[in-house]
A tleap script that builds the chain and sets N, CA, C and O, in Angstrom:
source leaprc.protein.ff14SB
mol = sequence {
  NMET ASN LYS ASN LYS ILE ILE PHE VAL LEU
  LEU LEU LEU THR LEU MET ALA PRO VAL ALA
  TYR CYS GLN GLU LYS PRO GLU SER LEU GLN
  ILE LYS ASN ILE ALA GLY THR VAL LEU SER
  THR ASP SER ALA GLY ASN THR ILE SER ILE
  GLN THR ASP ASP GLN ARG GLN MET ALA PHE
  TYR VAL PRO ASP LYS ALA ILE ILE THR GLN
  GLU THR HIE ASN ILE GLY LEU MET ASP ILE
  GLU LYS SER ASP SER VAL THR MET ARG TYR
  TYR ILE SER PRO SER SER GLN TYR THR VAL
  VAL SER ILE VAL ASP ASN LYS SER VAL VAL
  ASN CGLU
}
set mol.1.N position { -65.733 14.612 35.066 }
set mol.1.CA position { -64.502 14.259 34.390 }
set mol.1.C position { -64.231 15.329 33.333 }
set mol.1.O position { -65.115 15.697 32.560 }
set mol.2.N position { -63.028 15.806 33.318 }
set mol.2.CA position { -62.773 16.861 32.335 }
set mol.2.C position { -62.454 16.273 30.959 }
set mol.2.O position { -62.274 15.065 30.801 }
set mol.3.N position { -62.393 17.133 30.010 }
set mol.3.CA position { -62.223 16.751 28.612 }
set mol.3.C position { -60.918 15.985 28.382 }
set mol.3.O position { -60.912 15.014 27.627 }
set mol.4.N position { -59.817 16.392 29.009 }
set mol.4.CA position { -58.523 15.715 28.820 }
set mol.4.C position { -58.548 14.287 29.350 }
set mol.4.O position { -57.960 13.389 28.747 }
set mol.5.N position { -59.221 14.074 30.467 }
set mol.5.CA position { -59.311 12.714 31.022 }
set mol.5.C position { -60.114 11.810 30.097 }
set mol.5.O position { -59.760 10.649 29.895 }
set mol.6.N position { -61.172 12.332 29.548 }
set mol.6.CA position { -61.996 11.539 28.624 }
set mol.6.C position { -61.187 11.169 27.383 }
set mol.6.O position { -61.226 10.022 26.937 }
set mol.7.N position { -60.466 12.117 26.834 }
set mol.7.CA position { -59.632 11.844 25.659 }
set mol.7.C position { -58.570 10.809 26.000 }
set mol.7.O position { -58.314 9.905 25.205 }
set mol.8.N position { -57.950 10.925 27.166 }
set mol.8.CA position { -56.928 9.964 27.578 }
set mol.8.C position { -57.500 8.559 27.702 }
set mol.8.O position { -56.881 7.599 27.242 }
set mol.9.N position { -58.671 8.425 28.315 }
set mol.9.CA position { -59.306 7.112 28.481 }
set mol.9.C position { -59.664 6.522 27.124 }
set mol.9.O position { -59.434 5.336 26.887 }
set mol.10.N position { -60.216 7.325 26.240 }
set mol.10.CA position { -60.559 6.832 24.905 }
set mol.10.C position { -59.328 6.406 24.121 }
set mol.10.O position { -59.356 5.393 23.423 }
set mol.11.N position { -58.259 7.164 24.230 }
set mol.11.CA position { -57.011 6.810 23.560 }
set mol.11.C position { -56.450 5.503 24.118 }
set mol.11.O position { -55.991 4.643 23.367 }
set mol.12.N position { -56.492 5.366 25.421 }
set mol.12.CA position { -56.001 4.149 26.067 }
set mol.12.C position { -56.813 2.937 25.622 }
set mol.12.O position { -56.244 1.888 25.322 }
set mol.13.N position { -58.123 3.070 25.578 }
set mol.13.CA position { -58.982 1.968 25.137 }
set mol.13.C position { -58.730 1.607 23.679 }
set mol.13.O position { -58.759 0.433 23.311 }
set mol.14.N position { -58.486 2.605 22.863 }
set mol.14.CA position { -58.192 2.363 21.451 }
set mol.14.C position { -56.894 1.583 21.286 }
set mol.14.O position { -56.804 0.711 20.421 }
set mol.15.N position { -55.912 1.880 22.086 }
set mol.15.CA position { -54.633 1.175 21.998 }
set mol.15.C position { -54.722 -0.236 22.557 }
set mol.15.O position { -53.991 -1.120 22.110 }
set mol.16.N position { -55.598 -0.463 23.520 }
set mol.16.CA position { -55.714 -1.776 24.147 }
set mol.16.C position { -56.598 -2.728 23.363 }
set mol.16.O position { -56.442 -3.942 23.493 }
set mol.17.N position { -57.505 -2.233 22.569 }
set mol.17.CA position { -58.467 -3.077 21.860 }
set mol.17.C position { -57.812 -4.129 20.977 }
set mol.17.O position { -58.205 -5.293 21.057 }
set mol.18.N position { -56.823 -3.786 20.128 }
set mol.18.CA position { -56.216 -4.823 19.290 }
set mol.18.C position { -55.548 -5.928 20.112 }
set mol.18.O position { -55.573 -7.091 19.710 }
set mol.19.N position { -54.968 -5.594 21.223 }
set mol.19.CA position { -54.314 -6.593 22.067 }
set mol.19.C position { -55.340 -7.559 22.634 }
set mol.19.O position { -55.073 -8.756 22.747 }
set mol.20.N position { -56.499 -7.053 22.988 }
set mol.20.CA position { -57.537 -7.899 23.566 }
set mol.20.C position { -58.060 -8.920 22.559 }
set mol.20.O position { -58.482 -10.010 22.946 }
set mol.21.N position { -58.037 -8.579 21.282 }
set mol.21.CA position { -58.565 -9.483 20.274 }
set mol.21.C position { -57.513 -10.345 19.598 }
set mol.21.O position { -57.858 -11.175 18.757 }
set mol.22.N position { -56.264 -10.177 19.933 }
set mol.22.CA position { -55.200 -10.989 19.348 }
set mol.22.C position { -55.315 -12.417 19.855 }
set mol.22.O position { -55.597 -12.650 21.031 }
set mol.23.N position { -55.095 -13.359 18.967 }
set mol.23.CA position { -55.072 -14.756 19.360 }
set mol.23.C position { -53.664 -15.272 19.193 }
set mol.23.O position { -52.890 -14.776 18.374 }
set mol.24.N position { -53.346 -16.279 19.986 }
set mol.24.CA position { -52.029 -16.877 19.852 }
set mol.24.C position { -51.948 -17.601 18.517 }
set mol.24.O position { -52.932 -18.175 18.052 }
set mol.25.N position { -50.788 -17.570 17.914 }
set mol.25.CA position { -50.581 -18.266 16.658 }
set mol.25.C position { -50.341 -19.746 16.951 }
set mol.25.O position { -49.786 -20.085 17.997 }
set mol.26.N position { -50.758 -20.641 16.031 }
set mol.26.CA position { -50.547 -22.063 16.247 }
set mol.26.C position { -49.090 -22.420 16.517 }
set mol.26.O position { -48.809 -23.384 17.229 }
set mol.27.N position { -48.159 -21.646 15.950 }
set mol.27.CA position { -46.738 -21.955 16.131 }
set mol.27.C position { -46.327 -21.845 17.594 }
set mol.27.O position { -45.377 -22.503 18.018 }
set mol.28.N position { -47.032 -21.021 18.372 }
set mol.28.CA position { -46.667 -20.833 19.769 }
set mol.28.C position { -47.433 -21.775 20.691 }
set mol.28.O position { -47.221 -21.756 21.903 }
set mol.29.N position { -48.308 -22.589 20.142 }
set mol.29.CA position { -49.089 -23.534 20.930 }
set mol.29.C position { -48.578 -24.956 20.704 }
set mol.29.O position { -47.869 -25.224 19.733 }
set mol.30.N position { -48.938 -25.845 21.592 }
set mol.30.CA position { -48.523 -27.237 21.448 }
set mol.30.C position { -49.402 -27.929 20.398 }
set mol.30.O position { -50.619 -28.025 20.554 }
set mol.31.N position { -48.764 -28.405 19.333 }
set mol.31.CA position { -49.466 -29.110 18.267 }
set mol.31.C position { -49.547 -30.587 18.633 }
set mol.31.O position { -48.551 -31.194 19.026 }
set mol.32.N position { -50.744 -31.162 18.501 }
set mol.32.CA position { -50.968 -32.569 18.818 }
set mol.32.C position { -51.410 -33.300 17.551 }
set mol.32.O position { -51.890 -32.682 16.601 }
set mol.33.N position { -51.242 -34.609 17.551 }
set mol.33.CA position { -51.666 -35.461 16.438 }
set mol.33.C position { -52.685 -36.466 16.946 }
set mol.33.O position { -52.596 -36.939 18.079 }
set mol.34.N position { -53.646 -36.784 16.105 }
set mol.34.CA position { -54.623 -37.809 16.454 }
set mol.34.C position { -55.156 -38.427 15.163 }
set mol.34.O position { -55.264 -37.754 14.139 }
set mol.35.N position { -55.480 -39.692 15.225 }
set mol.35.CA position { -56.050 -40.400 14.077 }
set mol.35.C position { -57.428 -40.905 14.457 }
set mol.35.O position { -57.718 -41.158 15.626 }
set mol.36.N position { -58.270 -41.044 13.444 }
set mol.36.CA position { -59.610 -41.552 13.712 }
set mol.36.C position { -60.402 -41.735 12.437 }
set mol.36.O position { -59.889 -41.589 11.327 }
set mol.37.N position { -61.667 -42.060 12.630 }
set mol.37.CA position { -62.599 -42.277 11.536 }
set mol.37.C position { -63.605 -41.142 11.536 }
set mol.37.O position { -64.142 -40.782 12.584 }
set mol.38.N position { -63.860 -40.581 10.372 }
set mol.38.CA position { -64.756 -39.437 10.248 }
set mol.38.C position { -66.197 -39.853 10.559 }
set mol.38.O position { -66.719 -40.813 9.994 }
set mol.39.N position { -66.817 -39.110 11.463 }
set mol.39.CA position { -68.233 -39.293 11.769 }
set mol.39.C position { -69.083 -38.341 10.951 }
set mol.39.O position { -70.150 -38.711 10.461 }
set mol.40.N position { -68.595 -37.085 10.801 }
set mol.40.CA position { -69.336 -36.100 10.016 }
set mol.40.C position { -68.434 -34.920 9.676 }
set mol.40.O position { -67.431 -34.663 10.343 }
set mol.41.N position { -68.818 -34.215 8.624 }
set mol.41.CA position { -68.152 -32.961 8.261 }
set mol.41.C position { -69.237 -31.928 7.985 }
set mol.41.O position { -70.350 -32.262 7.579 }
set mol.42.N position { -68.889 -30.678 8.215 }
set mol.42.CA position { -69.798 -29.568 7.923 }
set mol.42.C position { -68.966 -28.478 7.267 }
set mol.42.O position { -68.304 -27.694 7.948 }
set mol.43.N position { -69.005 -28.433 5.942 }
set mol.43.CA position { -68.215 -27.443 5.202 }
set mol.43.C position { -68.666 -26.025 5.492 }
set mol.43.O position { -67.839 -25.117 5.566 }
set mol.44.N position { -69.957 -25.823 5.655 }
set mol.44.CA position { -70.469 -24.476 5.926 }
set mol.44.C position { -70.035 -24.001 7.314 }
set mol.44.O position { -69.707 -22.829 7.498 }
set mol.45.N position { -70.034 -24.900 8.276 }
set mol.45.CA position { -69.644 -24.543 9.636 }
set mol.45.C position { -68.176 -24.770 9.932 }
set mol.45.O position { -67.714 -24.507 11.043 }
set mol.46.N position { -67.432 -25.265 8.932 }
set mol.46.CA position { -65.993 -25.552 9.076 }
set mol.46.C position { -65.705 -26.463 10.257 }
set mol.46.O position { -64.836 -26.166 11.076 }
set mol.47.N position { -66.435 -27.576 10.348 }
set mol.47.CA position { -66.196 -28.521 11.432 }
set mol.47.C position { -66.082 -29.939 10.901 }
set mol.47.O position { -66.603 -30.277 9.838 }
set mol.48.N position { -65.386 -30.753 11.675 }
set mol.48.CA position { -65.272 -32.178 11.396 }
set mol.48.C position { -65.314 -32.907 12.736 }
set mol.48.O position { -64.731 -32.453 13.720 }
set mol.49.N position { -66.008 -34.038 12.759 }
set mol.49.CA position { -66.078 -34.867 13.956 }
set mol.49.C position { -65.497 -36.228 13.628 }
set mol.49.O position { -65.761 -36.793 12.566 }
set mol.50.N position { -64.702 -36.748 14.554 }
set mol.50.CA position { -64.091 -38.062 14.344 }
set mol.50.C position { -64.309 -38.937 15.572 }
set mol.50.O position { -64.641 -38.460 16.656 }
set mol.51.N position { -64.109 -40.237 15.361 }
set mol.51.CA position { -64.068 -41.186 16.465 }
set mol.51.C position { -62.677 -41.786 16.468 }
set mol.51.O position { -62.229 -42.337 15.462 }
set mol.52.N position { -61.995 -41.682 17.591 }
set mol.52.CA position { -60.625 -42.170 17.693 }
set mol.52.C position { -60.620 -43.679 17.918 }
set mol.52.O position { -61.667 -44.289 18.138 }
set mol.53.N position { -59.433 -44.269 17.861 }
set mol.53.CA position { -59.298 -45.712 18.059 }
set mol.53.C position { -59.781 -46.151 19.439 }
set mol.53.O position { -60.252 -47.277 19.604 }
set mol.54.N position { -59.667 -45.265 20.432 }
set mol.54.CA position { -60.141 -45.608 21.780 }
set mol.54.C position { -61.602 -45.178 21.997 }
set mol.54.O position { -62.053 -45.021 23.131 }
set mol.55.N position { -62.321 -44.993 20.898 }
set mol.55.CA position { -63.765 -44.727 20.874 }
set mol.55.C position { -64.183 -43.348 21.390 }
set mol.55.O position { -65.363 -43.134 21.668 }
set mol.56.N position { -63.245 -42.412 21.522 }
set mol.56.CA position { -63.614 -41.043 21.895 }
set mol.56.C position { -64.160 -40.332 20.662 }
set mol.56.O position { -63.654 -40.520 19.556 }
set mol.57.N position { -65.186 -39.522 20.855 }
set mol.57.CA position { -65.698 -38.690 19.780 }
set mol.57.C position { -65.206 -37.269 20.015 }
set mol.57.O position { -65.345 -36.725 21.110 }
set mol.58.N position { -64.630 -36.676 18.975 }
set mol.58.CA position { -64.063 -35.343 19.092 }
set mol.58.C position { -64.527 -34.485 17.921 }
set mol.58.O position { -64.615 -34.959 16.789 }
set mol.59.N position { -64.822 -33.220 18.203 }
set mol.59.CA position { -65.221 -32.266 17.171 }
set mol.59.C position { -64.128 -31.210 17.042 }
set mol.59.O position { -63.570 -30.763 18.044 }
set mol.60.N position { -63.825 -30.813 15.806 }
set mol.60.CA position { -62.747 -29.881 15.514 }
set mol.60.C position { -63.253 -28.741 14.652 }
set mol.60.O position { -64.131 -28.925 13.808 }
set mol.61.N position { -62.693 -27.567 14.872 }
set mol.61.CA position { -62.909 -26.424 13.998 }
set mol.61.C position { -61.819 -26.464 12.930 }
set mol.61.O position { -60.645 -26.644 13.251 }
set mol.62.N position { -62.197 -26.299 11.669 }
set mol.62.CA position { -61.255 -26.339 10.549 }
set mol.62.C position { -61.195 -24.950 9.914 }
set mol.62.O position { -62.058 -24.610 9.104 }
set mol.63.N position { -60.181 -24.135 10.271 }
set mol.63.CA position { -60.091 -22.798 9.676 }
set mol.63.C position { -59.752 -22.891 8.186 }
set mol.63.O position { -59.248 -23.911 7.716 }
set mol.64.N position { -60.032 -21.829 7.464 }
set mol.64.CA position { -59.776 -21.804 6.017 }
set mol.64.C position { -58.310 -22.054 5.693 }
set mol.64.O position { -58.002 -22.592 4.630 }
set mol.65.N position { -57.402 -21.677 6.581 }
set mol.65.CA position { -55.976 -21.839 6.308 }
set mol.65.C position { -55.457 -23.249 6.611 }
set mol.65.O position { -54.280 -23.529 6.384 }
set mol.66.N position { -56.317 -24.140 7.121 }
set mol.66.CA position { -55.899 -25.519 7.394 }
set mol.66.C position { -55.557 -26.217 6.079 }
set mol.66.O position { -56.204 -25.992 5.056 }
set mol.67.N position { -54.542 -27.056 6.122 }
set mol.67.CA position { -54.109 -27.806 4.937 }
set mol.67.C position { -54.752 -29.183 4.990 }
set mol.67.O position { -54.584 -29.921 5.961 }
set mol.68.N position { -55.489 -29.523 3.939 }
set mol.68.CA position { -56.164 -30.820 3.865 }
set mol.68.C position { -55.640 -31.540 2.632 }
set mol.68.O position { -55.719 -31.018 1.521 }
set mol.69.N position { -55.101 -32.749 2.832 }
set mol.69.CA position { -54.508 -33.484 1.709 }
set mol.69.C position { -55.015 -34.918 1.651 }
set mol.69.O position { -55.454 -35.500 2.643 }
set mol.70.N position { -54.933 -35.452 0.448 }
set mol.70.CA position { -55.180 -36.869 0.195 }
set mol.70.C position { -54.097 -37.294 -0.784 }
set mol.70.O position { -54.020 -36.775 -1.898 }
set mol.71.N position { -53.263 -38.236 -0.368 }
set mol.71.CA position { -52.046 -38.585 -1.082 }
set mol.71.C position { -51.216 -37.313 -1.235 }
set mol.71.O position { -50.792 -36.738 -0.233 }
set mol.72.N position { -50.978 -36.865 -2.456 }
set mol.72.CA position { -50.185 -35.646 -2.651 }
set mol.72.C position { -51.036 -34.474 -3.136 }
set mol.72.O position { -50.499 -33.441 -3.534 }
set mol.73.N position { -52.358 -34.629 -3.105 }
set mol.73.CA position { -53.267 -33.600 -3.614 }
set mol.73.C position { -53.914 -32.827 -2.466 }
set mol.73.O position { -54.282 -33.408 -1.446 }
set mol.74.N position { -54.046 -31.529 -2.641 }
set mol.74.CA position { -54.822 -30.716 -1.703 }
set mol.74.C position { -56.296 -30.911 -2.029 }
set mol.74.O position { -56.694 -30.891 -3.194 }
set mol.75.N position { -57.094 -31.098 -0.995 }
set mol.75.CA position { -58.533 -31.265 -1.171 }
set mol.75.C position { -59.245 -30.313 -0.213 }
set mol.75.O position { -58.607 -29.660 0.612 }
set mol.76.N position { -60.548 -30.241 -0.326 }
set mol.76.CA position { -61.337 -29.404 0.568 }
set mol.76.C position { -62.025 -30.251 1.617 }
set mol.76.O position { -62.093 -31.474 1.492 }
set mol.77.N position { -62.526 -29.611 2.635 }
set mol.77.CA position { -63.247 -30.314 3.697 }
set mol.77.C position { -64.431 -31.074 3.130 }
set mol.77.O position { -64.775 -32.147 3.626 }
set mol.78.N position { -65.067 -30.522 2.082 }
set mol.78.CA position { -66.221 -31.181 1.470 }
set mol.78.C position { -65.852 -32.492 0.776 }
set mol.78.O position { -66.730 -33.308 0.499 }
set mol.79.N position { -64.553 -32.706 0.490 }
set mol.79.CA position { -64.116 -33.936 -0.169 }
set mol.79.C position { -63.912 -35.099 0.810 }
set mol.79.O position { -63.758 -36.246 0.392 }
set mol.80.N position { -63.911 -34.801 2.098 }
set mol.80.CA position { -63.758 -35.853 3.106 }
set mol.80.C position { -65.135 -36.454 3.360 }
set mol.80.O position { -66.118 -35.735 3.542 }
set mol.81.N position { -65.189 -37.786 3.369 }
set mol.81.CA position { -66.472 -38.471 3.524 }
set mol.81.C position { -66.554 -39.197 4.860 }
set mol.81.O position { -65.541 -39.522 5.479 }
set mol.82.N position { -67.774 -39.437 5.280 }
set mol.82.CA position { -68.019 -40.205 6.497 }
set mol.82.C position { -67.333 -41.564 6.358 }
set mol.82.O position { -67.386 -42.178 5.292 }
set mol.83.N position { -66.707 -42.023 7.400 }
set mol.83.CA position { -65.982 -43.292 7.520 }
set mol.83.C position { -64.572 -43.257 6.940 }
set mol.83.O position { -63.867 -44.265 6.997 }
set mol.84.N position { -64.136 -42.111 6.377 }
set mol.84.CA position { -62.744 -41.986 5.942 }
set mol.84.C position { -61.827 -42.039 7.160 }
set mol.84.O position { -62.168 -41.546 8.235 }
set mol.85.N position { -60.682 -42.634 6.974 }
set mol.85.CA position { -59.647 -42.637 8.005 }
set mol.85.C position { -58.820 -41.368 7.830 }
set mol.85.O position { -58.338 -41.082 6.734 }
set mol.86.N position { -58.656 -40.604 8.918 }
set mol.86.CA position { -57.918 -39.346 8.834 }
set mol.86.C position { -56.887 -39.253 9.951 }
set mol.86.O position { -57.031 -39.860 11.012 }
set mol.87.N position { -55.852 -38.481 9.683 }
set mol.87.CA position { -54.867 -38.113 10.697 }
set mol.87.C position { -54.886 -36.597 10.773 }
set mol.87.O position { -54.799 -35.908 9.756 }
set mol.88.N position { -55.001 -36.086 11.998 }
set mol.88.CA position { -55.158 -34.652 12.164 }
set mol.88.C position { -54.074 -34.077 13.065 }
set mol.88.O position { -53.688 -34.682 14.065 }
set mol.89.N position { -53.595 -32.899 12.690 }
set mol.89.CA position { -52.714 -32.102 13.552 }
set mol.89.C position { -53.570 -30.949 14.043 }
set mol.89.O position { -54.236 -30.286 13.248 }
set mol.90.N position { -53.558 -30.705 15.348 }
set mol.90.CA position { -54.427 -29.678 15.904 }
set mol.90.C position { -53.812 -29.074 17.155 }
set mol.90.O position { -52.825 -29.579 17.690 }
set mol.91.N position { -54.407 -27.998 17.603 }
set mol.91.CA position { -54.032 -27.389 18.879 }
set mol.91.C position { -55.315 -26.981 19.591 }
set mol.91.O position { -56.383 -26.883 18.986 }
set mol.92.N position { -55.181 -26.749 20.875 }
set mol.92.CA position { -56.319 -26.288 21.655 }
set mol.92.C position { -56.213 -24.769 21.734 }
set mol.92.O position { -55.249 -24.233 22.280 }
set mol.93.N position { -57.206 -24.088 21.188 }
set mol.93.CA position { -57.185 -22.624 21.141 }
set mol.93.C position { -57.413 -22.061 22.543 }
set mol.93.O position { -57.847 -22.781 23.442 }
set mol.94.N position { -57.119 -20.772 22.727 }
set mol.94.CA position { -57.358 -20.147 24.030 }
set mol.94.C position { -58.815 -20.269 24.502 }
set mol.94.O position { -59.084 -20.196 25.701 }
set mol.95.N position { -59.746 -20.454 23.571 }
set mol.95.CA position { -61.154 -20.627 23.951 }
set mol.95.C position { -61.502 -22.106 24.140 }
set mol.95.O position { -62.677 -22.475 24.146 }
set mol.96.N position { -60.473 -22.955 24.293 }
set mol.96.CA position { -60.627 -24.402 24.535 }
set mol.96.C position { -61.276 -25.147 23.376 }
set mol.96.O position { -61.925 -26.172 23.583 }
set mol.97.N position { -61.108 -24.645 22.176 }
set mol.97.CA position { -61.650 -25.297 20.988 }
set mol.97.C position { -60.525 -26.053 20.286 }
set mol.97.O position { -59.422 -25.526 20.138 }
set mol.98.N position { -60.798 -27.288 19.854 }
set mol.98.CA position { -59.821 -28.032 19.074 }
set mol.98.C position { -59.788 -27.404 17.683 }
set mol.98.O position { -60.804 -27.373 16.988 }
set mol.99.N position { -58.622 -26.905 17.277 }
set mol.99.CA position { -58.485 -26.210 16.004 }
set mol.99.C position { -57.476 -26.938 15.124 }
set mol.99.O position { -56.343 -27.183 15.539 }
set mol.100.N position { -57.886 -27.278 13.923 }
set mol.100.CA position { -57.079 -28.069 13.002 }
set mol.100.C position { -56.001 -27.218 12.337 }
set mol.100.O position { -56.252 -26.091 11.910 }
set mol.101.N position { -54.798 -27.783 12.259 }
set mol.101.CA position { -53.720 -27.205 11.471 }
set mol.101.C position { -53.679 -27.916 10.126 }
set mol.101.O position { -53.557 -27.276 9.081 }
set mol.102.N position { -53.783 -29.262 10.156 }
set mol.102.CA position { -53.786 -30.028 8.908 }
set mol.102.C position { -54.539 -31.341 9.097 }
set mol.102.O position { -54.632 -31.883 10.198 }
set mol.103.N position { -55.074 -31.831 7.975 }
set mol.103.CA position { -55.769 -33.116 7.945 }
set mol.103.C position { -55.200 -33.911 6.782 }
set mol.103.O position { -55.051 -33.383 5.680 }
set mol.104.N position { -54.881 -35.176 7.020 }
set mol.104.CA position { -54.504 -36.083 5.954 }
set mol.104.C position { -55.620 -37.116 5.853 }
set mol.104.O position { -55.879 -37.854 6.803 }
set mol.105.N position { -56.278 -37.164 4.699 }
set mol.105.CA position { -57.332 -38.148 4.444 }
set mol.105.C position { -56.637 -39.390 3.913 }
set mol.105.O position { -56.075 -39.377 2.818 }
set mol.106.N position { -56.677 -40.449 4.686 }
set mol.106.CA position { -55.993 -41.695 4.331 }
set mol.106.C position { -56.882 -42.622 3.500 }
set mol.106.O position { -56.598 -43.814 3.389 }
set mol.107.N position { -57.933 -42.096 2.930 }
set mol.107.CA position { -58.916 -42.906 2.201 }
set mol.107.C position { -58.268 -43.795 1.162 }
set mol.107.O position { -58.536 -44.996 1.129 }
set mol.108.N position { -57.421 -43.236 0.310 }
set mol.108.CA position { -56.825 -44.025 -0.756 }
set mol.108.C position { -55.848 -45.066 -0.211 }
set mol.108.O position { -55.714 -46.146 -0.787 }
set mol.109.N position { -55.171 -44.755 0.886 }
set mol.109.CA position { -54.236 -45.714 1.491 }
set mol.109.C position { -55.004 -46.876 2.094 }
set mol.109.O position { -54.578 -48.025 1.974 }
set mol.110.N position { -56.133 -46.595 2.742 }
set mol.110.CA position { -56.941 -47.636 3.381 }
set mol.110.C position { -57.575 -48.544 2.342 }
set mol.110.O position { -57.688 -49.750 2.558 }
set mol.111.N position { -57.991 -47.974 1.216 }
set mol.111.CA position { -58.700 -48.751 0.206 }
set mol.111.C position { -57.794 -49.591 -0.690 }
set mol.111.O position { -58.286 -50.391 -1.485 }
set mol.112.N position { -56.494 -49.421 -0.574 }
set mol.112.CA position { -55.596 -50.187 -1.444 }
set mol.112.C position { -55.425 -51.605 -0.932 }
set mol.112.O position { -54.702 -52.397 -1.538 }
savepdb mol mol.pdb
quit
């Protein structure tokens, strides 16, 4: 292979690399809603597991940009406790992972 072909291939690979690592934005994916009871949270691993009303157990990835609220206050994933009632907006990522867009912790509403 001559020098020009090698340079061309390397240039082509350099231009294609960012496209290969691009992920679809949540806005272009179908957003779903689900409610359930918290089984566990892992702040270090950015995950939350819930049990839905129909007894399904589901695990979600919670990215740093996810919005988590309780009443009108923003809270962190570490503030959600086991057995809290939550409503989640999520999408299924290209890697088939449930990814959270927002979580509403209904703890204060349930306890009233």
